[in-house]
C-alpha positions, 0 to 999 in steps of 0.5 A: 547480495543481502537478503533484502535485496534478494527478496526485492529482486525476486518478489517484485518482478512485474505482475501480468495482472498489474498492481493489486487492490489494497484494503486501507486501514487508518489509525484512529488516534493518528489519522494520517497513518495508514496501513495498506494491505493487498486484498488477498493478503491477511490483515496484520495482527496489529490492526485489531480492536478500536485502534484502526478503522477500515479506510476503504479500498484502493485500486487503480481506478480510485483516488489514493491519499497523498503519500501513497507510493506505488513502488514503496507499497510493492517493496513493503508488501514483498517484505512484510505483507503490508505497507505503512505510510503517512498521508498528506496532513490536509487529507488531499487525494490524487488519482492512483497512477500505479498502473500508468507509472508501471506502463511507462517504465 
């Protein structure tokens, strides 16, 4: 088992509290690029100055930009502390379904 597999196995066990709420940051020059950071994690150092805007808060009761993947977010956060993703270019949203998807699994 390699180190990435081990990290994913150990750090992505189901949470009793469900999925975290995320702070979303949006790249100013590339508005389809988002960085999701769990609220209780530090903001990555590359999210500085005028290059990124705060894009709101995402939890299971709010709408997520299309392109946000719950499983990918869990894995990304486990490895790096944040999750980068590309939103749908038309800016559409969907209801966040992480908790409901986790309940079905």
